C-alpha positions as CSV (number, residue, x, y, z in Angstrom):
1,M,0.2,0.0,0.0
2,A,2.5,2.7,1.1
3,R,5.5,3.1,-1.5
4,V,9.0,3.7,-0.8
5,L,10.4,6.8,-2.5
6,G,13.9,8.4,-2.1
7,V,13.7,12.3,-1.1
8,G,16.4,14.6,-2.0
9,V,18.2,17.0,0.4
10,L,16.3,19.9,1.5
11,A,18.2,22.8,2.8
12,G,17.6,26.3,3.7
13,V,14.3,28.1,4.8
14,V,11.2,27.0,3.2
15,A,8.8,29.8,2.6
16,L,5.0,29.5,3.5
17,G,3.6,32.8,2.5
18,L,0.2,33.3,1.3
19,G,1.3,36.0,-1.5
20,S,-1.6,38.1,-1.8
21,M,-2.0,38.5,1.9
22,P,-1.9,41.9,3.8
23,S,1.4,41.2,5.7
24,S,4.5,39.8,4.8
25,A,5.2,35.8,4.2
26,E,5.7,33.6,7.4
27,S,7.8,30.7,7.2
28,V,8.8,27.5,8.8
29,P,12.5,26.6,10.4
30,D,15.0,25.1,8.0
31,A,13.8,21.7,7.0
32,A,16.2,18.7,8.0
33,A,18.3,16.8,5.4
34,T,16.5,13.7,4.6
35,A,18.0,10.2,3.0
36,T,16.1,7.3,1.7
37,T,14.6,5.1,4.4
38,P,12.4,2.3,4.5
39,A,8.8,3.0,5.1
40,P,7.7,1.5,8.1
41,A,4.3,-0.1,7.9
42,A,0.8,2.1,7.3
43,A,-0.8,2.5,10.7
44,S,-3.5,0.1,11.0
45,A,-7.3,1.4,11.3
46,E,-9.2,-0.3,14.1
47,S,-11.8,2.2,14.9
48,V,-14.9,1.2,16.0
49,V,-18.5,2.5,15.3
50,G,-18.8,5.0,17.7
51,D,-15.2,5.7,17.9
52,T,-15.1,9.2,16.7
53,T,-11.4,9.5,16.8
54,P,-9.7,7.0,14.5
55,Q,-6.1,6.2,14.3
56,A,-3.7,8.2,12.2
57,S,-3.2,6.5,8.5
58,V,0.8,7.5,7.9
59,Q,1.7,7.5,4.5
60,A,5.4,6.8,4.7
61,T,5.6,7.5,1.3
62,G,8.0,10.3,1.5
63,A,9.1,13.0,4.0
64,P,9.8,16.6,2.1
65,W,10.4,18.4,5.4
66,G,12.7,15.6,6.8
67,A,12.6,12.4,8.4
68,A,10.8,13.5,11.4
69,Y,7.8,14.7,9.5
70,P,6.0,12.1,7.3
71,V,3.2,12.6,5.2
72,T,0.2,11.7,7.3
73,L,-3.3,11.4,7.2
74,E,-5.8,12.0,10.1
75,S,-9.7,11.6,9.8
76,D,-12.5,13.2,12.5
77,F,-15.9,12.8,12.5
78,S,-19.0,13.9,14.6
79,R,-21.3,11.7,15.3
80,P,-24.2,12.6,17.7
81,F,-25.9,10.5,20.2
82,R,-29.3,12.1,19.2
83,A,-28.9,15.1,16.3
84,V,-30.7,18.4,16.2
85,T,-31.8,18.1,20.1
86,N,-29.3,20.0,22.4
87,S,-26.1,20.5,23.0
88,G,-26.0,17.5,25.8
89,D,-27.0,15.0,22.6
90,G,-24.2,16.8,20.7
91,D,-20.7,15.1,19.4
92,F,-17.9,17.9,20.1
93,S,-15.3,15.1,18.7
94,L,-14.5,17.0,15.4
95,L,-14.5,20.2,16.9
96,D,-12.2,19.3,19.6
97,D,-9.8,18.4,16.9
98,L,-10.3,21.6,15.4
99,E,-9.4,23.4,18.3
100,R,-6.3,21.0,18.8
101,L,-4.9,21.9,15.7
102,I,-4.9,25.7,16.4
103,R,-3.9,25.2,20.1
104,G,-0.3,23.4,18.6
105,S,0.6,26.8,16.9
106,Y,1.3,28.6,20.3
107,R,1.1,25.5,23.1
108,D,3.1,22.0,23.6
109,P,0.7,19.1,24.0
110,N,3.2,16.8,25.6
111,T,4.4,19.3,27.9
112,G,1.2,22.3,28.0
113,K,3.9,24.6,28.1
114,Y,3.7,27.7,25.7
115,L,6.0,27.4,22.6
116,P,9.1,30.0,22.5
117,R,7.5,33.7,21.5
118,A,9.6,33.6,18.2
119,K,8.3,30.3,17.1
120,I,4.7,31.7,17.7
121,R,5.4,34.7,16.4
122,A,6.4,32.8,13.4
123,N,3.0,30.5,13.0
124,T,0.2,31.3,10.8
125,V,-3.7,29.9,11.2
126,Y,-6.0,30.6,8.6
127,L,-9.7,29.3,8.3
128,S,-12.6,29.9,6.0
129,I,-15.7,28.9,7.4
130,S,-19.7,28.9,6.3
131,Q,-21.0,29.4,9.5
132,M,-20.9,29.3,13.0
133,P,-24.1,29.4,14.9
134,E,-25.1,29.2,18.2
135,S,-21.8,28.3,19.1
136,K,-18.2,30.0,20.2
137,R,-16.5,26.6,19.9
138,V,-13.1,27.0,17.8
139,G,-13.8,30.7,17.8
140,R,-12.4,30.9,21.5
141,E,-9.1,28.7,20.4
142,L,-8.9,31.4,17.6
143,I,-9.2,34.3,20.1
144,R,-6.4,32.5,22.0
145,A,-3.9,32.0,19.5
146,A,-4.5,35.7,18.3
147,K,-3.1,36.8,21.7
148,A,-0.8,34.9,22.2
149,G,1.1,36.1,19.2
150,V,0.0,33.7,16.4
151,K,-0.7,35.5,13.0
152,V,-4.7,34.7,12.5
153,R,-6.9,34.6,9.5
154,V,-10.6,34.0,9.5
155,I,-12.9,34.4,6.2
156,H,-16.7,33.6,6.9
157,G,-19.6,33.7,4.6
158,R,-21.5,37.0,4.6
159,A,-24.5,35.3,3.6
160,T,-24.9,33.1,7.0
161,Q,-23.5,35.7,9.8
162,S,-24.7,34.9,13.7
163,S,-24.2,36.6,16.8
164,A,-21.3,34.1,17.4
165,S,-19.4,35.2,13.6
166,R,-20.3,38.8,15.0
167,S,-18.5,38.4,18.3
168,L,-15.5,36.3,16.9
169,R,-15.2,39.4,14.1
170,R,-15.0,42.0,17.0
171,A,-12.6,39.9,18.8
172,L,-10.2,39.2,15.9
173,N,-10.3,42.6,14.7
174,K,-9.4,44.5,17.9
175,K,-6.3,46.5,17.1
176,S,-4.7,45.5,20.5
177,L,-4.1,42.0,18.9
178,R,-0.6,41.9,17.2
179,D,-1.5,40.6,13.8
180,S,-5.3,39.0,13.4
181,S,-8.0,39.5,10.9
182,F,-11.7,38.6,10.3
183,K,-13.0,39.1,6.7
184,I,-16.2,38.7,5.3
185,C,-15.9,37.8,1.3
186,A,-18.5,40.2,-1.0
187,K,-18.2,40.7,-4.8
188,G,-21.1,42.6,-5.9
189,K,-24.4,40.1,-6.0
190,S,-22.0,37.2,-5.1
191,L,-21.6,36.4,-1.7
192,A,-18.6,34.3,-2.7
193,C,-14.7,35.0,-2.2
194,L,-14.0,33.4,-5.7
195,S,-16.7,33.5,-7.8
196,S,-18.8,36.4,-8.7
197,L,-21.8,35.0,-9.9
198,N,-25.5,36.1,-8.5
199,G,-26.2,34.3,-5.9
200,A,-22.8,32.5,-5.1
201,I,-21.9,32.1,-1.5
202,M,-18.7,31.6,0.2
203,H,-19.0,27.7,1.6
204,S,-15.7,26.1,1.6
205,K,-14.2,24.9,5.1
206,I,-10.5,25.2,5.4
207,L,-8.1,25.0,8.1
208,L,-4.2,26.0,7.5
209,V,-1.9,25.7,10.2
210,N,1.6,26.2,9.4
211,N,3.3,24.4,12.5
212,T,1.3,22.1,14.9
213,F,0.9,18.7,16.2
214,T,-0.6,15.4,15.3
215,R,-2.8,13.9,17.2
216,D,-0.3,11.5,19.0
217,G,1.9,14.9,20.1
218,K,3.9,14.7,17.1
219,P,5.5,18.0,15.8
220,A,4.2,18.8,12.2
221,R,4.5,21.3,9.6
222,G,1.9,22.6,7.0
223,A,-1.6,21.2,8.5
224,I,-4.6,21.2,5.9
225,W,-7.9,20.5,7.1
226,S,-10.9,20.4,5.3
227,G,-14.1,18.7,5.7
228,S,-18.3,19.2,5.8
229,A,-18.3,20.8,9.5
230,N,-19.2,24.2,10.3
231,L,-18.4,25.6,13.9
232,G,-21.2,24.9,15.7
233,G,-25.1,23.8,16.0
234,R,-26.9,21.8,13.6
235,S,-24.2,21.6,11.0
236,A,-21.2,20.6,13.0
237,E,-22.0,18.6,16.5
238,Q,-25.6,18.0,16.3
239,T,-25.5,16.3,12.9
240,Y,-22.9,13.6,11.5
241,N,-20.1,15.4,9.8
242,N,-16.6,14.4,8.6
243,G,-12.8,15.9,8.0
244,M,-9.6,15.0,6.8
245,T,-5.9,16.5,7.8
246,I,-3.1,15.9,5.8
247,Y,0.3,16.6,7.7
248,N,3.6,17.4,6.6
249,D,2.9,17.5,2.6
250,R,5.1,20.5,1.4
251,K,3.5,20.6,-2.3
252,L,-0.3,20.3,-0.9
253,W,0.5,22.8,1.6
254,Q,2.1,25.4,-1.1
255,Q,-1.0,24.9,-3.3
256,T,-4.0,25.4,-0.9
257,S,-2.0,28.2,0.8
258,K,-2.3,30.0,-2.3
259,L,-5.9,28.9,-3.1
260,W,-6.6,30.5,0.8
261,S,-4.8,33.6,-0.3
262,D,-6.8,33.9,-3.8
263,M,-9.9,33.8,-1.4
264,Y,-8.6,36.3,1.0
265,A,-8.0,38.5,-1.8
266,E,-11.3,37.7,-3.6
267,R,-9.6,37.1,-6.8
268,N,-11.2,37.3,-10.1
269,I,-11.2,33.6,-11.5
270,N,-13.7,33.9,-14.1
271,N,-16.2,31.5,-12.1
272,D,-13.5,28.5,-13.3
273,Y,-10.9,28.3,-10.6
274,L,-9.3,24.7,-12.4
275,A,-8.7,26.5,-15.7
276,Y,-7.3,29.7,-13.8
277,V,-5.1,27.8,-11.8
278,K,-4.0,25.4,-14.9
279,K,-3.2,28.8,-16.6
280,N,-1.1,30.0,-13.5
281,R,0.3,26.9,-12.7
282,S,3.9,28.0,-12.0
283,K,2.3,29.8,-8.8
284,Y,0.6,26.6,-7.5
285,G,3.1,24.3,-6.2
286,I,7.3,23.8,-5.9
287,D,9.7,23.6,-8.1
288,T,9.1,20.8,-10.6
289,N,12.7,19.7,-10.6
290,E,12.8,19.8,-6.6
291,A,9.3,18.2,-6.5
292,K,10.8,15.1,-8.3
293,A,13.8,15.0,-6.2
294,L,11.6,14.8,-3.1
295,G,9.4,11.9,-4.4
296,Y,6.5,14.1,-6.3
297,T,5.1,13.6,-9.8
298,E,4.8,16.6,-10.5
299,G,5.8,20.4,-8.9
300,T,2.7,22.6,-9.9
301,A,-0.8,22.5,-10.5
302,K,-0.2,21.3,-14.1
303,Y,-4.0,20.0,-14.8
304,G,-5.6,22.7,-12.5
305,M,-6.7,20.6,-9.4
306,F,-4.0,20.4,-6.6
307,Y,-2.5,17.2,-6.0
308,S,0.0,14.6,-4.1
309,N,0.8,11.0,-4.8
310,L,2.9,11.0,-1.4
311,A,-0.4,12.1,0.3
312,N,-2.5,9.9,-2.5
313,V,-5.0,13.2,-2.1
314,T,-6.7,15.4,-4.8
315,I,-8.1,18.8,-4.0
316,Y,-10.7,20.2,-6.3
317,P,-11.5,23.7,-5.3
318,T,-14.7,25.5,-6.8
319,P,-16.6,26.9,-8.9
320,I,-15.3,24.5,-11.4
321,K,-18.0,25.5,-14.5
322,A,-18.5,22.0,-14.4
323,T,-21.5,20.4,-16.8
324,P,-22.9,17.0,-17.1
325,T,-21.0,16.0,-20.1
326,N,-17.5,18.5,-19.8
327,G,-15.5,16.2,-17.5
328,K,-14.9,18.7,-14.8
329,D,-17.5,17.3,-12.4
330,P,-15.6,15.7,-9.6
331,V,-18.3,13.3,-8.8
332,A,-19.3,12.4,-12.4
333,N,-15.6,11.8,-12.9
334,L,-15.5,9.2,-10.4
335,L,-18.1,7.4,-11.1
336,N,-17.3,7.4,-14.7
337,R,-14.3,5.7,-13.9
338,V,-16.1,2.5,-12.5
339,I,-15.8,-0.4,-14.1
340,P,-19.3,-2.2,-12.9
341,D,-19.0,-5.9,-11.3
342,D,-20.8,-8.0,-8.7
343,Q,-17.9,-6.9,-6.2
344,C,-18.4,-2.9,-7.0
345,R,-19.8,-0.7,-3.9
346,I,-20.9,2.7,-4.0
347,R,-22.1,4.5,-0.8
348,L,-23.5,8.2,-0.8
349,Q,-23.7,10.0,2.4
350,H,-24.9,13.0,1.5
351,N,-27.0,16.5,3.0
352,R,-28.7,16.9,-0.2
353,F,-28.9,15.6,-3.4
354,K,-31.0,17.9,-6.0
355,Y,-32.2,17.9,-9.8
356,R,-29.5,19.6,-11.1
357,R,-27.2,16.9,-10.5
358,I,-29.6,14.4,-12.4
359,G,-26.9,13.1,-14.6
360,V,-25.4,11.7,-11.6
361,A,-28.4,9.9,-10.9
362,E,-28.4,8.6,-14.2
363,K,-24.7,7.4,-14.1
364,L,-26.0,5.6,-10.7
365,V,-28.4,4.0,-12.4
366,E,-26.2,2.4,-15.3
367,L,-23.4,1.0,-12.6
368,S,-26.4,0.0,-10.7
369,N,-27.7,-2.1,-13.9
370,G,-24.3,-3.0,-14.4
371,G,-23.8,-4.9,-10.6
372,C,-22.9,-2.5,-8.4
373,K,-24.7,-2.1,-4.9
374,I,-25.6,1.0,-4.2
375,S,-26.9,2.9,-1.2
376,A,-28.0,7.1,-0.3
377,V,-28.3,8.4,2.8
378,A,-29.7,11.8,2.9
379,Y,-30.7,14.5,5.2
380,E,-34.1,14.2,6.9
381,D,-36.0,17.6,6.7
382,D,-38.0,17.9,9.9
383,L,-38.5,21.4,9.6
384,K,-41.4,22.6,7.1
385,V,-39.5,25.6,5.9
386,N,-36.4,23.4,5.4
387,R,-38.7,21.3,2.8
388,T,-39.8,24.0,1.3
389,L,-36.4,25.5,0.7
390,H,-35.0,22.1,-0.4
391,C,-36.8,19.2,-2.3
392,Q,-40.3,19.8,-0.7
393,S,-40.3,16.0,1.0
394,L,-39.0,14.6,3.9
395,I,-35.9,13.4,2.4
396,R,-32.9,15.8,0.8
397,I,-33.1,13.7,-2.6
398,C,-35.0,15.2,-4.8
399,R,-38.2,13.7,-6.2
400,P,-36.8,13.7,-10.2
401,I,-33.6,12.4,-8.3
402,L,-35.4,9.1,-6.7
403,D,-37.4,8.7,-10.6
404,V,-34.9,8.3,-11.9
405,L,-33.2,5.8,-9.0
406,R,-36.3,3.9,-9.3
407,T,-35.7,2.9,-12.7
408,S,-32.5,0.8,-11.8
409,S,-33.1,-3.0,-12.6
410,Q,-31.9,-3.6,-9.0
411,R,-32.9,-1.4,-5.8
412,I,-30.8,1.4,-5.0
413,D,-31.5,1.5,-1.4
414,V,-32.5,4.8,0.0
415,A,-32.2,6.2,3.6
416,Y,-32.9,9.2,5.8
417,A,-31.3,10.4,8.7
418,K,-29.0,13.5,10.0
419,P,-26.0,13.5,8.0
420,H,-24.1,16.8,7.2
421,D,-21.8,15.2,5.3
422,K,-20.9,15.3,1.7
423,T,-19.2,12.1,0.9
424,L,-19.2,9.1,-1.5
425,L,-17.4,5.9,-0.9
426,V,-16.4,3.4,-3.9
427,D,-14.8,0.2,-3.7
428,A,-14.6,-0.9,-7.6
429,K,-12.4,-1.5,-10.2
430,L,-11.6,2.1,-12.0
431,K,-10.3,3.4,-15.1
432,K,-7.3,5.8,-15.0
433,N,-8.3,9.3,-13.8
434,L,-8.9,11.9,-17.0
435,L,-9.7,14.6,-14.8
436,N,-6.5,14.4,-13.1
437,P,-4.3,12.6,-15.0
438,E,-1.4,12.6,-12.3
439,E,-3.5,10.5,-9.9
440,V,-0.9,7.3,-9.2
441,A,-2.9,3.9,-7.8
442,P,-1.8,3.1,-4.3
443,N,0.2,0.1,-6.3
444,G,2.5,2.9,-7.8
445,T,0.6,2.4,-11.2
446,T,0.6,5.6,-13.2
447,S,-2.1,7.2,-15.7
448,A,0.4,5.5,-18.8
449,N,0.5,2.2,-17.6
450,W,-3.0,1.9,-16.3
451,P,-4.5,-1.3,-17.3
452,A,-7.7,-1.2,-19.4
453,E,-9.4,-3.9,-17.1
454,G,-8.9,-1.4,-14.3
455,I,-7.6,-1.5,-10.9
456,R,-9.5,-2.4,-7.5
457,M,-9.3,0.6,-5.4
458,K,-11.1,2.3,-2.8
459,V,-11.8,5.9,-3.0
460,V,-13.2,8.6,-0.3
461,Q,-14.6,11.5,-1.9
462,A,-15.9,14.3,0.8
463,G,-15.3,18.2,1.5
464,S,-18.0,20.9,1.7
465,A,-19.9,20.5,-1.6
466,S,-23.2,18.9,-1.6
467,L,-24.8,17.6,-4.9
468,T,-26.3,20.4,-6.0
469,G,-25.9,22.4,-9.0
470,S,-24.8,25.5,-7.3
471,N,-22.4,23.7,-5.0
472,L,-20.5,22.7,-7.8
473,V,-20.9,25.5,-10.4
474,V,-21.1,28.9,-8.7
475,S,-20.1,28.7,-5.1
476,D,-16.6,28.6,-3.5
477,E,-16.6,25.2,-2.4
478,I,-13.7,22.4,-1.6
479,T,-13.9,18.8,-2.6
480,T,-11.2,16.2,-1.7
481,E,-10.5,13.0,-2.7
482,T,-8.4,10.1,-1.2
483,T,-7.5,6.7,-2.6
484,D,-5.4,6.0,0.8
485,P,-7.1,2.7,1.9
486,T,-6.8,3.3,5.7
487,M,-8.9,6.5,4.9
488,Y,-11.3,4.4,3.3
489,E,-11.6,2.2,6.1
490,D,-12.4,5.1,8.6
491,Y,-14.9,6.8,6.4
492,L,-16.4,3.3,6.1
493,E,-16.6,3.1,9.9
494,H,-18.4,6.4,9.8
495,W,-21.0,5.3,7.4
496,K,-21.7,2.1,9.5
497,A,-22.1,4.6,12.7
498,I,-25.0,6.3,10.7
499,L,-26.5,3.3,10.0
500,K,-26.9,2.5,13.8
501,S,-27.9,5.8,14.8
502,H,-31.7,6.7,16.5
503,E,-32.6,9.1,13.2
504,Y,-31.8,6.4,10.6
505,K,-34.8,4.9,8.7
506,R,-35.1,3.6,5.2
507,Y,-36.8,5.5,3.0
508,P,-40.0,3.8,0.5
509,Y,-39.8,5.4,-3.0
């Protein structure tokens, strides 16, 4: 599963600046020289249903910042005892993890002591979030980091402000703090940072911390978290949510940091961020020769999306300007890769599935007819106002989608519960990735050598984007995709947990 790749010597100061940020770029300490070392076995995922903090998946395929900083993945989840009731029945595990990442920028988790003052001042925390209703969780830790001297930046959606977000904005914009800022994006009739389309919103959920610690207390650089959760209420601790953190991947850090700076600067990207990145790819990543010496397949974002073969992770930021047929939709792209057989398994755990993504439903039926077993869990709308806003039914899989799913020759299972997740789990034989030709299979196969019969793989697609048209084409979102088998097992346990939740019920259609 893990591949052993030589890593070259990396010396000097590695810049971690965000380009267009309002103040000067920060940097991490000099990276240690590295040599080729045998890869230890990946950590096992022995999490059980209900365990919301699975063990880290250590990808020992490279260490661009030195042997002490292996590229590592961690997952985190919220699984409330009873959803959408009160905070006492909620699950704060995911928010605890976000606070831990932020706290690591100024405090050593192993000793409890504050880090040296110079190191704290060199550290940065950048967050983008859609909303934080009825909660000051995470916000309180951001304020503590800012007061300690960490450079803190927050982007919040204008459309979904709350008393908690306004309070955090006032706290972080105080002149008494060393270097912190709370920004709300707005571009005319757009309420997004990147997209300028009418009605667009900032819905991307990203946390970037340049120096912190892993869950087991090991120092980490370039921590990148993304997921489905907001910072409180129904869309955080009171519904099912997921997140993934990538540590020590220098290429993904540089690329995602640049994405965040583009958002902060409200960059004009003509509503097609992948095309914008591809055109300006030299700005997204690291020098190609250096990258290949470190074990990366490419240095820059050659195809527009962000990808690391060391982490086995692809990041698709939106708006993408996708259509059902132009090949830019990451969900359709993944499903189009599937070679159906009787061992193929596809699971959707999505907050909503609306009629503008009917092409996805049609593809699911095609794969179901080919032998794939398919199941879907969507959100139960217990409020009438929500039913009017979304699908006008008890489940947020809209009627046109259900009508298509009904045409399958074998039944596609549909259920409702309380997922705020946006995940797609695929266990199947896959063709090569046409949207991201840089992808390398976990067994080391490249796009150029991909067999016609496909490669059986386990893929997790997650992030902030629901199965709607606006979340793909209009608004600022982030979709992550990992082919790491251990991450798949973690997310499969999350799927199993919702099947055992109080709110889970099969939906007849």
